N, C-alpha and C positions, 0 to 999 in steps of 0.2 A: 505492500499498498504505499502512495507517494507521503513522503515528510510532508507536513503542514508547518511549514517556516512563518507562515501569516500570523499563526496562533502565538508562537513565542514573539514574534514582533510585535503584534499589538498589546501583549502582555506587557511588554518591555515600554511600549510608549505611554500605556496607560499609567504605568508607576512615575513615567517622567512627569505627565500632567500632574499626578498626586505630588510631588514635589513642588512644581510650581505655586500648584493652588495654595499647599501649608504656607508657602513663602509669602505669596500673596494675601493671606488672612493676616498677616499683621498689620496689611494697610488699608485694608476694605473699612470703610465706614458703618459703622452701627451692628457690625457683626463681632460678637466676643469671639474672644479667643486668650489663650494662655498670657499672651502677653501682648502688647498694641503700640506702634511707634505712633509719635506725634505728627507724623505727614500721612494722614488718612484720605483716603479719596471715595467719594461718593461714585463717580463715573465706574469703578472697579467694581462696584455691584454688579453691572451689567455681565461683561465676561467670566465674573463669579458665578452669577446664578446660571448663565448659561453651560457651563460645567458642571454644576452642584445637583441638578437634576438627575444627571443621567452616570456622572463618573462612578458611583459605588455601585449601582446597577449593574455596569458595564463590568468593573472587576469582579463581580460575582457570578456573573454569568463566565466569564473566562474561566474562573474559578472551575464551574461546573462541566466545562470544556475540557480542562485538564484532567478532572476525575474521569470522564469518560474513556480518554486515554490510557490512564492508569490501570483502569480494570482489566484491560484488554491483556490478556496472559497471564494474571496475577488470581490466586486465590482469595476469597472475599477476607478471608482472616488475616493475611499476609497484608495485603491492602489497607487494612485498618489500624493494624500495629506500626506498618512503616509510615502512615500518613499520620498518626497520632503522634511518632517519634518528632517526625518533620516539623508538626505545627507548632506542639505543647513545650518542647524542649526550647525552642527560641523563646515562645510566649514566655515562659519562665524567667530565661536566661536576662530576656529584655525587659520583663519588668522588674526585676531586681538589680541588676546594672547599669541599662541604657536609659530607661524611663527616668528613673529617678531627678536627675536634671531639672528636668522641665517642672513639674510639683515645686522643687526649690524655689528655682526662678519667679515663677510665679506666685507663691507664698511669700518671697521678700519682696517683688512689685508692690504685690497688696500690702505690706507693713503686717502681715501675721505671723511670718517665720523670720528669727532672728537670723543676720548674716551667718556665714559657717558652713561649708559643705557638709564635713566631718562630723559635727554635732548634729546635725539634721540628718543624717543617712541614720546614726544613732537610734533617733528619735522616731524615725520614718520606718523601719525594720520591727519595730515593737507593732506595729498594724493597729493603732488606737487612733481613735478619731482627732482630727486638730482642730482648730479654732474656726467658727463656720466662716465659710466662705475664701478658707486659705489658698485651697486650689480646688480643682477638678478633682471630685474624689476624697476630699478632704473627710468625709461623714464616715468613711471605711478604712480610712487610716493610709491608704495608697492609693496608686492609679495605673491602669494599662494604656492610658489615653490612646495613641494610634494604634497600637498591638490590640485593639479590641477585634479589630478585622481577624487575627487569627483566631481569637475564641469562637468567634462566630464561626469562621468556617469549619473548626474541628466541629463544633456542633451540628452543622448540616451536612458535615461528611458523615458523621454516626449516623445521622437521620437518614440518609440517603443509603446507607449501609443496609439499615433495618428493614428500608420501604423495596429493596430489591425483589425480593420475591414475586411482591406483588406486582413490579414494574414488569416482569418476564413474565406475568401470567398472562392468559388470553385476554381480559380486560385491557393490561399495561400495555401490551403491543398493540392494542388499538388504540387508544390513547398517543401512543409514541408514533401509530402510524397518521394518524390525526393531524399530529403537528408538522410534521416532517411531509407531509400531502399540502401543507399551506401553498398555496400560489397565487400570485396579483396581490389584488388590495385585502383578498381575506390575511395573508402573510403581513401585511404592514398593518393590520388595524386589531385583526382577532387576538393577538397575544398582549395586545395594551389593554384589553377588558378586563381580565382576572384581577391586573394590578388595580386598574381605577375602582375596582369593586372593594378592593381590602382597604384603598384608601377610604371610600365612602363611609365604611364601617367602622375602621381603627385608628383611623387618623382623630377624631374629634376625642378619642378615649386614651391614646397614648401619645405621650411626647416621646421626641427623638432622645432620649438620653446618654443611651449606651449603655444603658442596665442590661446584662443578659438575660435576666428573670425575667424584666416587667417590659422588654422593648416590643412588644406583639406587632405593632403595625411594621417597624422595621423587620422583623422577622417574617413576617407575610411577603413582602417585598422581594428582599433578600432571597428567600430560599426558593421563593418562585422562580427569578430568573438565574439561580443557581440551577435549578430543575430544567428551567429552557436549554442552560448549555449543556448539561448531560444528555440532554434528549437529543439537540441540533446534532451533536458529536461531527462524526464523517461523512452525514448522508451528502453525496454528491447532489442530485437533484436540489436538496434545500439550498444547498450554498450557491449553485449555479443561479439562483432566483434570486438570493441578495445583491449577488453582482448584477442580474438582469433589472433591478428594480433601484440601484443604488443611487441613480440620478433622482428618480421622482423621489425616493426618502429622503434623500438631501435636501431636496428643494424644500419638500414638505415641513421637514424639521425645522428649516430656517425661517419658512414663514409662518410656521404655528407658534415658534418662540418669539417672533416680532408679536403677534396678536397676544399672547401670552403674558410677555413683558408689558404690554401696554395695559392688559386688564390689572396686573399687580400694582403697577403705577399709578392709576388713576382710581381704581375701586377703594371705599372705605375699608376701614378694617372690619367693620360688623356689617355682613352683608347675609341675606337669607340662605337657608339650608339650599335650595334648589340651585340658588348661583354658584355657591361656595362648590356644589357637587359639579357643576358644569366648568367652574375652573378646574377643577382636580380630574376631571376626564382631560381636558386640553393637556395637563401637564401630563399625564400617563401617557398620551397618543403620541406628545413630543418626544418624551423617554424613549419609546418603542420605534417612532421613526428615526431619532438620533442613533440608537443601537444597531438598528437595521441599515442604516447607511454606513456606520463605522466598520459593521461585520462586511458588507458588500465591498467598499472601497478596499478594505485591506487584505482582502480573498484577491481583488484585480489586480493589486498592486505589490503585495510583501510577499506573496507566495512563493518566496524564491530565495536563495544561499546567499543570503548579504553578507557582507565581509564584516560586518559588526556585530552579526546577531549570535556567533557562540559566544562572546565575551559578554554582551549584554544578557542574553539568557541567565549565565552565573551571574552577574551583578544583581541581578533585580532584588533578590531577597536580603542580600546585606545591607544595600543601598535602602530599602524599605525600613527594614529595623532602625537604620541610624538617623535617617535623614532628619527628621522631627526633633530629635534631641540637639541635632547639631544647630539645627534652625533656631531654636529657643537659647541655645548657650552663646552662639555668635550675638543672638539679638539683646540678650542679658548682658554681654561685654559691651557692644557698642552705641545701644539706645542712649545712654546718658551722656555720649560724647557728642551728641548733636550732631552728628552730619547731614548735608543737605538730602533732600527729596530723590534725587538720583542718586548720589554716593552710597548712602544708606542702604536702600535695596539691591544695589549693586554689589555690596558687601556681602549682605546675607546670602543673598545666590550664588555668588561667587566661592564663598567659605564653605558655603554646604557641598554644592558640588566637589571641590576639593577634599572636604574632609572624608565624605564618603568614597572617593576613589582612592586615595591612601589608606584608608581603615580599609576597604576592601581588598585593596593588594596586599595586607599584612594579613589579613582573616586567610584568605585563600591559600596562603603558603605556611601557617600553623595547624597542624591535623587537629587539636583539641578545639580549636575556635571554629572550625569549619561546621561541625553539626549544631554549634550553639547559634547559627545566623543562617540555619537551614540549608548549607551544602553536605553533599555527600562525599564521602571520605574519596580522596584520590586512586584513581585505578589506573592501569596500564591502557594505554589507547589500545583499542580493538576495533575491529573492521565496523563501519559504520551499517547501523539498522536500518532496512527499509521500512520504518515506523513512524510515527508523528513525534517531531522533535518535543512534543509536549509531553509525551508517555514518560521521558527521563529528566527532565528540565528539573534543575534545583530552583525553585521558585515556590513563593509563597500563596500563588494561586492552585 
């Protein structure tokens, strides 16, 4: 079977966008984050909103695609053990040793944590509540911040493993065939409708808090697109249809985003339920149009052995674990220095990229560190298998 270079390339690009997005969170006006610069921008809300609506949906869909390839030629028990190791070890290591700089910097900036990182760690590892509002997760005594994705992905992976017998029976195969058999307007619209229904039912009841136990709205959305990715898999006809529709879905996504943005800007905060549901329907259609366009264009343009792809495929996981802590650390150092509105974000972005690059080059050469950042042990090079690159790539998706 032909290698799916486009999936690995799309994953790498999606996580690059994530790094840019988190850098921009320092500067977007009216959006809370761990630290905020004095150089805030309201126009930045437009591109941020453009990405915000589909960025994590896309990442979870790619994660489901990866599971599809990883399950081929592997027993279910072995898959669960290996996947748990690859997700839970970096999550634990990251929460204990990579993430703590973020609550420390936020707590000091809020005036609720005393300066002194060593003393902070001694207190942090007691896992006791902090003063209210000290940092995100103060009530639990610790936080996983951006690594929440690994925890959610592990839960979805275990759920999928438990549901596989149902998906492989007669009714499950019919559902799979119904999805992969979608063509034309049905492929562009029907997958968005369950997402819209979940939004109608759950968005008013559950805030997007990152609380694994009570985050039912995001679970419904993210697990759904995760399943979409698993079901889409390597179905040739469906991927050809994504390619065929890519210009239409891109145009629909851009047009609908413009209309949706107008509604967000001009509608008052309090609107009737029917109008709120209409806005949510448009939002979910926009999300699926955007994802469909991305899948189609990536398959058309990126499904080839790009020179940078092997390095990027390995780098994704360590860069993901490291990037937000580096952003917050660099911002903590330079925000008090009052650089200008161009110099400051340039330093943050350049420092983050340089830090991720240097640390990844160290991590990949140290056998004990490799599994802590999701990388497999080094092996002697073997002849290339003619299967999906995503089936063996070391990545968080």
